[in-house]
A tleap script that builds the chain and sets N, CA, C and O, in Angstrom:
source leaprc.protein.ff14SB
mol = sequence {
  NMET GLU ILE LYS GLU LEU LYS ASN LYS SER
  LEU ALA GLU LEU GLN LYS LEU LEU ALA GLN
  THR ARG ASP ARG LEU ARG GLU ALA ARG PHE
  LYS ASP ALA ALA LYS GLN LEU LYS ASN VAL
  ARG ALA VAL ARG VAL ILE LYS LYS ASP ILE
  ALA GLN ILE LEU THR LEU ILE ASN SER HIE
  TYR GLY CGLN
}
set mol.1.N position { -6.358 -4.323 -2.268 }
set mol.1.CA position { -5.899 -5.639 -2.592 }
set mol.1.C position { -6.269 -6.587 -1.460 }
set mol.1.O position { -6.218 -6.218 -0.286 }
set mol.2.N position { -6.636 -7.795 -1.816 }
set mol.2.CA position { -7.042 -8.786 -0.830 }
set mol.2.C position { -5.835 -9.339 -0.088 }
set mol.2.O position { -4.758 -9.482 -0.667 }
set mol.3.N position { -6.010 -9.648 1.184 }
set mol.3.CA position { -4.929 -10.197 1.990 }
set mol.3.C position { -4.554 -11.589 1.494 }
set mol.3.O position { -3.398 -11.993 1.617 }
set mol.4.N position { -5.510 -12.330 0.937 }
set mol.4.CA position { -5.221 -13.663 0.400 }
set mol.4.C position { -4.249 -13.580 -0.767 }
set mol.4.O position { -3.370 -14.431 -0.909 }
set mol.5.N position { -4.403 -12.566 -1.595 }
set mol.5.CA position { -3.498 -12.377 -2.725 }
set mol.5.C position { -2.097 -12.035 -2.239 }
set mol.5.O position { -1.106 -12.486 -2.815 }
set mol.6.N position { -2.016 -11.247 -1.193 }
set mol.6.CA position { -0.723 -10.821 -0.673 }
set mol.6.C position { 0.043 -11.978 -0.034 }
set mol.6.O position { 1.272 -12.011 -0.099 }
set mol.7.N position { -0.658 -12.920 0.577 }
set mol.7.CA position { 0.003 -14.033 1.257 }
set mol.7.C position { 0.736 -14.939 0.276 }
set mol.7.O position { 1.679 -15.630 0.663 }
set mol.8.N position { 0.317 -14.948 -0.986 }
set mol.8.CA position { 0.936 -15.817 -1.986 }
set mol.8.C position { 2.174 -15.200 -2.619 }
set mol.8.O position { 2.836 -15.854 -3.425 }
set mol.9.N position { 2.498 -13.984 -2.282 }
set mol.9.CA position { 3.627 -13.292 -2.906 }
set mol.9.C position { 4.914 -13.517 -2.122 }
set mol.9.O position { 4.887 -13.743 -0.912 }
set mol.10.N position { 6.032 -13.452 -2.821 }
set mol.10.CA position { 7.334 -13.603 -2.175 }
set mol.10.C position { 7.743 -12.280 -1.523 }
set mol.10.O position { 7.077 -11.258 -1.689 }
set mol.11.N position { 8.840 -12.321 -0.788 }
set mol.11.CA position { 9.329 -11.127 -0.107 }
set mol.11.C position { 9.691 -10.035 -1.110 }
set mol.11.O position { 9.367 -8.868 -0.893 }
set mol.12.N position { 10.353 -10.398 -2.197 }
set mol.12.CA position { 10.742 -9.413 -3.208 }
set mol.12.C position { 9.517 -8.771 -3.843 }
set mol.12.O position { 9.495 -7.564 -4.083 }
set mol.13.N position { 8.503 -9.577 -4.112 }
set mol.13.CA position { 7.274 -9.039 -4.701 }
set mol.13.C position { 6.570 -8.109 -3.728 }
set mol.13.O position { 6.041 -7.073 -4.132 }
set mol.14.N position { 6.558 -8.467 -2.453 }
set mol.14.CA position { 5.923 -7.620 -1.446 }
set mol.14.C position { 6.651 -6.292 -1.301 }
set mol.14.O position { 6.014 -5.248 -1.158 }
set mol.15.N position { 7.978 -6.321 -1.335 }
set mol.15.CA position { 8.740 -5.082 -1.210 }
set mol.15.C position { 8.532 -4.186 -2.428 }
set mol.15.O position { 8.456 -2.965 -2.297 }
set mol.16.N position { 8.441 -4.790 -3.608 }
set mol.16.CA position { 8.185 -4.016 -4.828 }
set mol.16.C position { 6.787 -3.404 -4.778 }
set mol.16.O position { 6.593 -2.243 -5.142 }
set mol.17.N position { 5.819 -4.195 -4.326 }
set mol.17.CA position { 4.450 -3.708 -4.201 }
set mol.17.C position { 4.358 -2.596 -3.156 }
set mol.17.O position { 3.597 -1.644 -3.328 }
set mol.18.N position { 5.120 -2.711 -2.090 }
set mol.18.CA position { 5.143 -1.682 -1.051 }
set mol.18.C position { 5.654 -0.360 -1.617 }
set mol.18.O position { 5.085 0.696 -1.340 }
set mol.19.N position { 6.711 -0.416 -2.398 }
set mol.19.CA position { 7.261 0.803 -3.003 }
set mol.19.C position { 6.251 1.439 -3.956 }
set mol.19.O position { 6.089 2.659 -3.966 }
set mol.20.N position { 5.574 0.619 -4.754 }
set mol.20.CA position { 4.576 1.131 -5.689 }
set mol.20.C position { 3.402 1.757 -4.945 }
set mol.20.O position { 2.887 2.800 -5.348 }
set mol.21.N position { 2.984 1.116 -3.863 }
set mol.21.CA position { 1.846 1.619 -3.098 }
set mol.21.C position { 2.195 2.928 -2.400 }
set mol.21.O position { 1.356 3.822 -2.296 }
set mol.22.N position { 3.422 3.042 -1.926 }
set mol.22.CA position { 3.845 4.301 -1.305 }
set mol.22.C position { 3.896 5.428 -2.334 }
set mol.22.O position { 3.591 6.576 -2.011 }
set mol.23.N position { 4.278 5.109 -3.566 }
set mol.23.CA position { 4.251 6.111 -4.635 }
set mol.23.C position { 2.819 6.554 -4.922 }
set mol.23.O position { 2.553 7.738 -5.122 }
set mol.24.N position { 1.894 5.578 -4.938 }
set mol.24.CA position { 0.480 5.917 -5.154 }
set mol.24.C position { -0.038 6.822 -4.044 }
set mol.24.O position { -0.806 7.748 -4.303 }
set mol.25.N position { 0.380 6.558 -2.809 }
set mol.25.CA position { -0.047 7.378 -1.674 }
set mol.25.C position { 0.487 8.801 -1.817 }
set mol.25.O position { -0.237 9.769 -1.585 }
set mol.26.N position { 1.746 8.921 -2.195 }
set mol.26.CA position { 2.348 10.249 -2.373 }
set mol.26.C position { 1.597 11.035 -3.449 }
set mol.26.O position { 1.296 12.214 -3.263 }
set mol.27.N position { 1.298 10.384 -4.567 }
set mol.27.CA position { 0.560 11.051 -5.643 }
set mol.27.C position { -0.842 11.454 -5.193 }
set mol.27.O position { -1.318 12.538 -5.528 }
set mol.28.N position { -1.502 10.580 -4.435 }
set mol.28.CA position { -2.846 10.879 -3.952 }
set mol.28.C position { -2.829 12.067 -2.990 }
set mol.28.O position { -3.747 12.888 -3.002 }
set mol.29.N position { -1.799 12.160 -2.164 }
set mol.29.CA position { -1.705 13.282 -1.230 }
set mol.29.C position { -1.476 14.593 -1.970 }
set mol.29.O position { -2.042 15.621 -1.600 }
set mol.30.N position { -0.642 14.564 -3.022 }
set mol.30.CA position { -0.431 15.773 -3.816 }
set mol.30.C position { -1.721 16.205 -4.503 }
set mol.30.O position { -2.038 17.394 -4.541 }
set mol.31.N position { -2.466 15.241 -5.046 }
set mol.31.CA position { -3.726 15.569 -5.710 }
set mol.31.C position { -4.733 16.124 -4.711 }
set mol.31.O position { -5.490 17.043 -5.023 }
set mol.32.N position { -4.735 15.553 -3.495 }
set mol.32.CA position { -5.655 16.030 -2.472 }
set mol.32.C position { -5.313 17.469 -2.076 }
set mol.32.O position { -6.209 18.291 -1.881 }
set mol.33.N position { -4.037 17.766 -1.961 }
set mol.33.CA position { -3.619 19.109 -1.587 }
set mol.33.C position { -3.972 20.119 -2.673 }
set mol.33.O position { -4.243 21.284 -2.381 }
set mol.34.N position { -3.966 19.670 -3.926 }
set mol.34.CA position { -4.280 20.558 -5.046 }
set mol.34.C position { -5.775 20.538 -5.378 }
set mol.34.O position { -6.203 21.125 -6.372 }
set mol.35.N position { -6.555 19.865 -4.547 }
set mol.35.CA position { -8.018 19.762 -4.733 }
set mol.35.C position { -8.377 19.110 -6.069 }
set mol.35.O position { -9.376 19.471 -6.690 }
set mol.36.N position { -7.553 18.139 -6.515 }
set mol.36.CA position { -7.822 17.429 -7.760 }
set mol.36.C position { -8.281 15.997 -7.508 }
set mol.36.O position { -8.640 15.289 -8.449 }
set mol.37.N position { -8.274 15.569 -6.257 }
set mol.37.CA position { -8.638 14.205 -5.919 }
set mol.37.C position { -10.151 14.110 -5.762 }
set mol.37.O position { -10.738 14.769 -4.904 }
set mol.38.N position { -10.776 13.286 -6.598 }
set mol.38.CA position { -12.229 13.157 -6.532 }
set mol.38.C position { -12.662 12.206 -5.420 }
set mol.38.O position { -13.668 12.441 -4.751 }
set mol.39.N position { -11.899 11.131 -5.226 }
set mol.39.CA position { -12.230 10.151 -4.188 }
set mol.39.C position { -11.309 10.378 -2.994 }
set mol.39.O position { -10.184 9.876 -2.971 }
set mol.40.N position { -11.777 11.125 -2.010 }
set mol.40.CA position { -10.941 11.456 -0.870 }
set mol.40.C position { -10.701 10.250 0.027 }
set mol.40.O position { -9.775 10.275 0.837 }
set mol.41.N position { -11.481 9.225 -0.086 }
set mol.41.CA position { -11.298 8.002 0.686 }
set mol.41.C position { -10.123 7.177 0.161 }
set mol.41.O position { -9.669 6.252 0.834 }
set mol.42.N position { -9.634 7.501 -1.018 }
set mol.42.CA position { -8.538 6.746 -1.634 }
set mol.42.C position { -7.294 6.760 -0.750 }
set mol.42.O position { -6.584 5.757 -0.672 }
set mol.43.N position { -7.023 7.865 -0.094 }
set mol.43.CA position { -5.846 7.956 0.769 }
set mol.43.C position { -5.966 6.934 1.898 }
set mol.43.O position { -4.993 6.257 2.229 }
set mol.44.N position { -7.140 6.823 2.483 }
set mol.44.CA position { -7.357 5.878 3.578 }
set mol.44.C position { -7.177 4.437 3.105 }
set mol.44.O position { -6.583 3.621 3.809 }
set mol.45.N position { -7.687 4.125 1.918 }
set mol.45.CA position { -7.589 2.774 1.381 }
set mol.45.C position { -6.134 2.419 1.073 }
set mol.45.O position { -5.700 1.297 1.337 }
set mol.46.N position { -5.392 3.350 0.525 }
set mol.46.CA position { -3.983 3.106 0.199 }
set mol.46.C position { -3.177 2.887 1.469 }
set mol.46.O position { -2.311 2.013 1.509 }
set mol.47.N position { -3.450 3.672 2.509 }
set mol.47.CA position { -2.746 3.507 3.779 }
set mol.47.C position { -3.047 2.137 4.387 }
set mol.47.O position { -2.171 1.527 4.999 }
set mol.48.N position { -4.262 1.656 4.224 }
set mol.48.CA position { -4.631 0.335 4.715 }
set mol.48.C position { -3.858 -0.745 3.972 }
set mol.48.O position { -3.395 -1.709 4.581 }
set mol.49.N position { -3.715 -0.589 2.653 }
set mol.49.CA position { -2.950 -1.551 1.858 }
set mol.49.C position { -1.496 -1.597 2.311 }
set mol.49.O position { -0.910 -2.674 2.420 }
set mol.50.N position { -0.913 -0.430 2.576 }
set mol.50.CA position { 0.471 -0.367 3.040 }
set mol.50.C position { 0.608 -1.090 4.374 }
set mol.50.O position { 1.572 -1.825 4.584 }
set mol.51.N position { -0.338 -0.889 5.265 }
set mol.51.CA position { -0.288 -1.536 6.576 }
set mol.51.C position { -0.370 -3.056 6.446 }
set mol.51.O position { 0.323 -3.777 7.164 }
set mol.52.N position { -1.202 -3.543 5.546 }
set mol.52.CA position { -1.326 -4.986 5.341 }
set mol.52.C position { -0.026 -5.576 4.788 }
set mol.52.O position { 0.408 -6.644 5.221 }
set mol.53.N position { 0.584 -4.889 3.845 }
set mol.53.CA position { 1.834 -5.372 3.258 }
set mol.53.C position { 2.931 -5.408 4.322 }
set mol.53.O position { 3.669 -6.388 4.425 }
set mol.54.N position { 3.037 -4.334 5.113 }
set mol.54.CA position { 4.053 -4.292 6.158 }
set mol.54.C position { 3.825 -5.370 7.216 }
set mol.54.O position { 4.785 -5.944 7.731 }
set mol.55.N position { 2.584 -5.645 7.537 }
set mol.55.CA position { 2.267 -6.680 8.508 }
set mol.55.C position { 2.728 -8.039 8.013 }
set mol.55.O position { 3.314 -8.810 8.772 }
set mol.56.N position { 2.469 -8.340 6.749 }
set mol.56.CA position { 2.903 -9.613 6.196 }
set mol.56.C position { 4.415 -9.711 6.141 }
set mol.56.O position { 4.977 -10.759 6.458 }
set mol.57.N position { 5.077 -8.651 5.749 }
set mol.57.CA position { 6.541 -8.671 5.684 }
set mol.57.C position { 7.121 -8.919 7.077 }
set mol.57.O position { 8.026 -9.738 7.239 }
set mol.58.N position { 6.607 -8.224 8.063 }
set mol.58.CA position { 7.148 -8.352 9.424 }
set mol.58.C position { 6.793 -9.677 10.080 }
set mol.58.O position { 7.594 -10.207 10.851 }
set mol.59.N position { 5.633 -10.222 9.803 }
set mol.59.CA position { 5.222 -11.451 10.472 }
set mol.59.C position { 5.865 -12.689 9.852 }
set mol.59.O position { 6.249 -13.609 10.574 }
set mol.60.N position { 5.985 -12.723 8.538 }
set mol.60.CA position { 6.509 -13.921 7.888 }
set mol.60.C position { 8.018 -13.886 7.692 }
set mol.60.O position { 8.687 -14.915 7.794 }
set mol.61.N position { 8.544 -12.724 7.415 }
set mol.61.CA position { 9.947 -12.655 7.050 }
set mol.61.C position { 10.794 -11.996 8.136 }
set mol.61.O position { 12.019 -11.947 8.019 }
set mol.62.N position { 10.172 -11.502 9.162 }
set mol.62.CA position { 10.909 -10.839 10.218 }
set mol.62.C position { 11.415 -11.782 11.284 }
set mol.62.O position { 12.152 -11.369 12.180 }
set mol.63.N position { 11.030 -13.047 11.201 }
set mol.63.CA position { 11.393 -14.021 12.234 }
set mol.63.C position { 12.798 -14.518 12.073 }
set mol.63.O position { 13.256 -15.343 12.863 }
savepdb mol mol.pdb
quit
């Protein structure tokens, strides 16, 4: 997801998106462990998305 798209979201939307993204990461890790994940880079991309969401939450709403 683009950082520009994330900046336009409210705190509630960001927290909901964070929960959904963490669920996607958990599912991707289970698939990777079971050797069912075709795109092994997906875990890295999902972790990057989580980091971007957390950065926005902490920088804008943590003040």
